[in-house]
N, C-alpha and C positions, 0 to 999 in steps of 0.2 A: 525428721519423725514425721506419721500419718499414716497411709493406706501405703503397702507394696503391693504390686500388684502379680502375682508366677502366671507361669504357665509350667507344666512341668511335661513331660513328653514321654511316655511309655514305649516301648519298640514295637515292630509289626511279627514279629517272630509268635507263632504261635504259643511258646512258652516263657514270655516276656510278663506278662503283666502278673500281677502279685494281689492279695488278699491281704498282707502286714501291713503295721497300720505304720506311717510312714511322717518323720516331722523336721522341720529345717528350723536350721539358725543361718541369716544374712550375716557376714561377718564383715564391715567396712574399715576402712582409715582412722575413722573415731570410735571403732569400737565394734561390740555383737551383742546383735538382738537374744533375746529368752528363744528357749525351744521351745517352736511352734506343731502342735501336732496339728496335721491338713486334716481336714475335716473328711472321713471314710463317706465313701459312698460306694455304691455295688460295682462302679461303673468306672470309679475314678482312675484307677491304674491297668485295666484292661490293655489288653497288642491292640496299638496303635493308636491308643487315646492322648490327646492334649487337653489337658485337664487345667482349668481355671481357676486360682484362689486368690484372695485377699489375706493379707494383712498387715494388723494393726499394728505398729511398733512406734513407740512414746518417746526416743532419744534418736536425733538424726546420726547416721553412723556414717554419713560421708562420702566417696566414692566406695567401691563396694570392691571388695579384695576376692571375694569366696564364698560361698555357700557352704554347709555342711548338713549333707543330707544325714538319718538314722532311717535303719528296716527295723520293726521290733515288734515280736510277737503282739498277734492282737487276739486277747481276750485265748480262751484253750482252742485256737484252731493251729492248724501246722503249720510250719512258717516254710516260706516257696522263695526262688530267687525273684530276684525281678530285674529287667533290664532296664534301664534309666537313660533316653536319647542327648536332655538337656533340662536345663532349666533355663526359662526365659524371666526375669525381674525390670519391671518398671517403676525406680522410684517416682516418690511424692511430687518430687521436680522434673515430670516428665522422660527422664533421662534411663534409659536403657541397655539393660548389662547382660550380657548373653555365656552360658556357663556351658560349655560340651563336653558329653561325658561319650557315651556310646560304650555303655559298659556295664558287667551283669555287676550287681549287689545280693550277696548270698549270705542267707543266714542272719542271726543276728549282727548288723553290720553299721559303723558309721563311718562315711568319704566327705571329704573335701574336694571341692569342684573350682578349682583358678578360674576367676575370670579370663574371657575365649580370648583378650589379645596375645601374641605369638611373644615369648617376652626371654632375652637372651640373661643366663644368670651375669650379675654384677654385684657389686656395693650397694649399688642406688637403688638395692631391690627390695619392698616394706621386706623385713625381717620374720611379717609371717608366711608368706609368697614363697622366701626361702627355706623353712621350716617345711609347710608344703611339699614342698619338690622333694625333701629330702626324705621326710617319712613316706612319702608316695616310692620313691626310688631303694628303699629297704623294704614294702612288704612287696615289689615287684623278687628283688631279688630274692626273696624265698622262698616265691611257687617258676621262679624261672634260672634252674640250675644245668651246670654244664654237663655231659658228659662225654666220656669218650666212645664211642663207636667202635671206630676199626684202629688201625696204628695208622700215622701218616694222610687222616681222613679230615674234615676239620670234625669240630665236635657238634654234638647234636643236642637238645632236650632232657632232663635228665627224668623221660616219663617212659615207661614199657608198652601200658594201651591207650588208649586214646579218650578213655573214660579219667583219667590219672588227669586228663590236659587240665586247667585253670580253664573256665564257663569262655573267657574274653577267648581262649583262641581253638576252640573246638566253632566245628559245621553250624548250620542253624540248624535249628528243626525241619525245616523246609530243603535244604541243601542237602541233609543229613538221608532221609525220606525219598529224595530222590536220586541220589546215586547208590543204594542201599536197594531201589527198586528197581532202577537200571542192569544192576549187574544181577539180579535174581529174573529178569526177565529175559534176558541173554542165556543164563546160563540153562534156565530151563527150558526155551527151545532148541535149543542146538541137545539137548537131554533128549529133548523130543524126535529130536530126529537121527538120534540113534548113532548119531559123529563121535559122542566124547565118549564110547565107551568101548570105541572100535581103535586097539592096538597095531592092527595092521597096515602095514606100509601103501602108499597109495598105487594102484594098480596102472593108471594112465591119469597124467596131468589135467588132463582135462575137468577132469572128475572134481579135482577143487575147487570147480565153478560152481558145484551141488551147493558148497557151502552156503553161493551167497543169495539162495533161498529164505538164508535163517537169516540176512544181514549184508549189507549192499549198497554203498553212493553213488553215485554218478561218478565220480572219480574214480572209483576201485575196480568200477566197471572197464576203465580207460587205459589206468595202469594193466588191469591184466588182458589188455589187446598188443602193449605196446611195449610188454615185460621183457619180450627179446631183442631189440632192438636197439644199434649201437647208441642212438642218437639220445635215447631215452635214458638208458645207459647210465650216459655220460650226463646229461640234463640235471639228471637226481642230485650232483654234487655240485649243481649251482639252487635249486630251487626246490631240492628232497627237506628230507629229514633233521638231514645231518649237510647243512650250506658253510662249515667252516673245517671242514679238512685240508681241503685241496692245496695246493703254494703250486708257485711258478716256477717250474724247473727249469736253470740253466747252463743245468750241469747232469749230465746220466750218471747216478751212485753208484760208487762201485762192486760195491753187492747185490746190482741190477742191470747186467751187464749186458744193456737193448744195442744191436749193431744198426747201422742206418741200413744194412743190406734183407737187416730182419722186421724195418717194416716198410720199406721201399712199398710193396702193396701198398699201402694204404696210405699214403703219403702222394703217392702216384707219381708222374716221371716229371715234375717242373719243379719239383721241389726237396731235400732231402733233410733227416733231421739234424746233420748240424746247426743247416738252415734257419728250420723252425726252433731252435733252441736260442740261437741269437736274434730271435723274429717277437721272442717272447710268445710263442704259441704250444710249448707242450709245456702239459703242467704234471703233478705226481699228485697221487693219494698213497698214503704209508701207511701203513697199519703195524710200525716195528712193534707197538705195546703191549701188544697178544703175544708176544713171542714168551713161550713158558709157562701163558697163564693155565694151571690145570682146568682140564675138561671135564663137565660132569660124568660121572659113570654111571648112570643110574636111570636116564630116561627110561619106562619100560623097562627097564632092567638092563639096560643096555649101554654099553661105553661110547663117549658122545667124541667128535671130535674137534679142533679147532685151527685155526691156521691162519699167520698174519701175512698179508699177499702185499704187494705192492701192485701196484700200477699207473698205465701211462698214460694219460690225457692228452690228443692232439686240440685245438681248435683250430678247424679245417675252415674251406673258402669260402664255405659256407655260413660261418660264426657258427659251423654246429659242434660244440665241446663232446670225444669220440676216443674208448678207450684203444689206445692201439695195442701194448702189452701189457698182460699179465704174469707177476711171478707167485705163486703162493707160496714161499717161505722166504725170510730173509736172507737165507746164507744158500746160494749160487750153486749149482754143480747138475751132474746126471740126473740124479733126483730131483731136482726141483727145475724144470725145463721152463719156458718163457712163452705163454702160450701167446699167440697171436688170431688175428679174427681170418686170416686164409687157412687158419687150422681147420681140421672137420668140424660141421658143426656142434654135435654134442661136444667135443674136447674146448670151444669157443665159450659155449652154451655155460656147460661145469664152471670153466674156472668162472664167470663172469657171477655167479652161484655164491661161488662161494666166496667173493668179495661181496656181495651183497651183505652176508652173512655176516663177516665180520667186521660189517658197515652197520649192520646190526646192533653189534656188542657196545663198541666204539660208541655211535648213536646213545644209547637208552643207559649205558653207564657213564661212559664222561661228561658227552652233550649236553646229556638228557638229565640227571639225577643230579650228578655232582655241580654242573656250571650253571646251574636255575633253582633244581629245588634243593639244596644241602648251601648252599652261597643264599638264598631267598632266608632259607632257615636260620642261617646264622644273624643276617641282618635281623630279623624278624628280634630274637631271642636278647640278643645286644642292642636294640633299640626299646626294648621293653627294662630291660636294668637297667642301662645308663640315661636315656631323656625320659624328664618329664612329659605328661600332656599339652605343659603350655610351651614347652621349646618349640619354636617355628621347625625345625626337621625332624620333630615329631609327627607334626601335624599333614608336614608333606612326604613325611613314609609311610604315618600308617595306611593307609589306604590300598598298597603296594606289600603288604606282607598280612594281608586278610588271609587266614584260612589255612598256611596256610602249614604249621605247625599238624595241623590234624591229617592233612593228606602224606606228608612227611612220616608221622607215625604210623601211619597204615602201611605205604612203602616197604616199611622198614621191618611190618610184621607180616603182612601180607603178601609182598611182591616179594622181595629180595631177606625174608627172613627164613628160616629152617622151615622147610616143608610145602615156601609158598609157590609163586608164579616162577620165578628163576632155577628153584629145585625142581619142578616139576617139569620144566619145557625149556630152557636156556640152558644153552651148551658151558656158558658162562655161572651156572647155579652151585651149590657144593661147595662155596668152597673160593671161585674165581672171582668173585663181584669184588670184597675190600681188598685182595692185590691188583686188581685192573684200577680200583680207586686210586688205589695210595699212586700206582705210578703216572693215575692220572693227572692228580693233585701236585705231581712233581712237576709238572708240563705245563701250569695254569699259571698265565703271564697277569700284568693287569693290561697291556696293552691289549690281551687277548680278549680279554674282557668288554675292552670299548673298541666300537666297532668302528670307528676312522682307522683306528689305529692299528686293528688287525687286517683287514680289509689292504690297507699297506702293504705290511710285515709280510703278509702273504701272496703280496703283488696278483692282486685278480682287480685292481682300479678299472681296467679298464677292457675285461672278458666283457662279451656281450650277453644277451637275454640273460643277465643273474639279476634277477626279479629282486629272490633275497637279500641283496647287498644296497639296490634303489629304492623298495620299501622300506632296507629298514632305518638307510639313510633316512629316509626325510623323518622317519618316527623322530632319529635318533636327536635331530636338530630339532621338533617340534621340541618334544622334552629337556631339549637343554636351553631353548627360549625360555621356556615356562620355568626350567629351576634357576635358571639367572633373574627372572625378574623375582622371584620369592627371593632368593639371595642378596638381591640387591639392596631389595623392600627391610630388610631385616639388617642387616651386615652392612654401614657403613662404613667401614673399612677393611684392609688386611685385617689391621690387629684386632679387632673384634672375631677375627675368626680367629687367630693364635693363643687369643686370650680366654678363650670360651674354655670350661673346665672340664662341660658335659658333652661340649662338642669332640674333647679330644679323650675323653674319657670312652664316647663310642666309641667313635676310627680305632684307638688302639685298642681296646676288646676285639675289635672285626677281625684288628690285623692276627692277633693272637690266637685266639678262639679258633676261626675260620679260614684261617689263611695261615697258621702255625707258625708265624714271624720266620718265615724265609720270607728273608731277605732279596734275596734273587729275583723275588716274583715285583719284584717293584711294587708290592700292592702300600700304601701309604703308609706307615704308622703314627702318622698325625698330618695335620691339614696349615700350613701356614697363609693363604691367600683365598682370597674369595673365588680365586681360579679354580687353586683345584678342586673347590668344596661344589664346585658345581661342576665339575668333570666328574667327582667319584657318585656326587647325589642322581647324575644323570645313568653314570655307568648300574649304578644298584638300581634303578625305576625300570631301565632298559631291557637287565639281566630280568627283574620276576613280571613284567608283563610282556612288553613285543619279543625278545627271544624265547621266553620258555612259552608261548604260542605259537611262534614260528616252528619250534622241532617237538612240539607235543601234539600240537590238533588234526596233524595230518598224517597220526601213525594208522590209524585204521585206512585212508584212504591207499597210502601206499603198503604195507605190511596186511590185509584182509588176502591179498593177492601174494599165498608164501613162498610164490618161487620166487619172488623180488624181495624177501627179505627173510628169509628162514630161521630162526631163532635157531635153531643149531642143526647138526649133521651128525647122523651115525654113520657112515661110512670117514675113512681117513681121506684127505688132497690124492690125485693121480699125479704119481709121481711120474709118470711118461706121457707122452704123445700117442696116439689112435690105440689108445685103450677104451677111452671111454662111448657109452651108449642111453639110448632112452631108459633102457634098464637100470642103469648102472647111476643115474639120475633119478630115478626113483628112487633105488638104493637108498639114496644118500640124502636125500628127504629127507622131512620128517614124520613121525607116522599123522596117521587118522585124529586121533586123541589129540596127540599135541599139539597138532594146530589148531582146533580148535578152544585149546586155551589161551593159545597167546591172540586168536580172536577174537574171544571174550574179553582180554583184557585190554586190549587195543581199544576196540566199541569205547570200553567202559571210558577210557583216559583221553579217548579225543573228540568221544563223545559229549556236547552242551550238557551242563545239567542246569538246577533249576538257580535263583540264587546266586547269578556271576554277577560282575560290575564288567565295561568295557572300560576301558581304556581312556581315563579321562571324564569320569561320572565320580562324582565324588555327594553323593545323597546324602551323608556324614559332613556336619558342616564344624569340619571343626577350626577352619578359617573364617576369623566373624570380621574385621574389620572388611572395608569396600576395596580397598586395593589388592588385596590378593585374592580378592572374591572377581574383581575385572582381572585380573592374571588371568585366575583360571578360565573364566570367559573364553580369555585369547587362544589358551590353551584347543578348547573345545572345538573353539568356529575351525584351528589349525588341525584338528586331527577331522576334521569335515571335509575337510577340501581331498585333505589326501584322500582319505574312505573315497570319494567320487572319484578323484583320480584313476585308482588301481578299481573302482567296476568299470571304468569307462575302463578302461586297456582291457580288461578279462573278457570282453564280451564280443572279443575277435578270438579267441585262445581256444584250443582244444581239447586242453588241461589248462585251464583258471589256478591261477595262484594269489590266493585268498590270505595266506594262513600271515600276514601283516596288515589283513586291513584294520585298520583302526576300531571298525563297528563290529567284530567279533576276539578281539582282540583283549581279553579278558586284565586288570588291572593288573592282578595277583599272580602268586604261582598257589594254585588251590584244587588242582586236580591233575 
């Protein structure tokens, strides 16, 4: 009974404010207040404003459970949406209650916001809070429905256009403006240079550098300098865009008949292939997933070609990973020669270009789109549908699924959809992507998504200069420690995990809709212990943040120099040695205009846009208790230490590896 002091914060986005009438009801264990219309001033709910209100309530409400906000039309003004960040309430006895929201309130609408403490559903929860959670999730399930994008592929949001997404899932005004302007600016510059309308083949590889007058980076210049070198070719399997492909090779595959005599010149006189296999110095990059994938037949009206190569690599005495044999098909024979470093320069270079073309397909469709974007979308939808905002796991996950749905809808409509970038310039366009995605999905395992397990399974624990592994493990362990502390704070026993109905429904839905109930994948369909929950949440956060940045942010650096990662090839793979020439390489590479299409998209996807939040940066305060806030601060301090060590190492590198620097790693898969 007395004066309740309120602080109500409006979001900072340009469209976050409202001129509608806002009312509030405070609900406590001893009852609820009357509905109070909040005094209207012209700036009360402007973007970025925190407004104080005093509400006189004649009865003692006791401990506050939730607040009920209503947005209604003011006089005859048009209604508009309002982004409410939070409501803080100080009771007459001085007790502070916090109600974090960080969502849009649309049209004529009433919402209930629970008090900010993380709560796990149990019989001891007040009936009003149980009802609030149930109603919240029922509404979310109406606006977030699953649909099948392609057979055998993770299910996605049932939305065709970004305008149909719920506003909570759409880009902010600032981010969308940045995304649009960056795309238009780059496209305009290429058009001004006259490249994008040029359907001719490149007449000289060096001419491709003319595109760098439109866009380049320090790293793309280094790539253009080093791309022919075997050492650089091999290093990309460790620190390039697709650092999760190679595996240690203990036995040469039967369909890749590399003999000791073939590679003797590469290995030198002091060792042989058998010895290097036994010593664990031979590695394999196998692109069998591409075998039989239909090739795009209409890039500039021409048939394109695809290969499924195998590449054998050796960790040499200088601790460099170098290619020593390449076969451009899965079936050996006279039409599938094994290319070697001591073949003619043109033969060896073209073979490596074909491998890089194959790596482009696997990287973009499997490593990048499936294993980060699509899984992040699954995590997003399941979290929205199954975990209420007061659940501690929701509070933990929500920063890491920010803006994921919009970028994925853009990808399905503008990138891999009909008439999109893949149809225009990528060999797996025009029908190849869904088939490749299904094959890739067949190969997904839980261990492949968990960095420590993946490193061990591929046998790459000790290979030198593997900076993706080294930086990634530091981040994995930091995330794991952070998650562990949060889980142990809210779950006092394993039984609390197994008995949490909302958590179990969430995991089951991810298994069903995202991993299609593939039991052979090892993906959990339920979680019984705190340890299993910690590993699962670590995998999710790592996938949406560090893993995505590692395979996304360097796209322009590595692909701007097109021969290092051609999106398509317009001549078939060579079937004999000694026939390749500089001209045949130029004849195989993409034309000028399709080169520009890829340059545009990789610049857009890897260029940092506005309204991004780096890993561990949580400006939306979902956790209101002191202990979780201290855990977050410790996590941020650890990430700062990791960033400093990465930056110190990079000072002496010709081609620095910064893609897993926490300072440039975004919290979520949002671009």
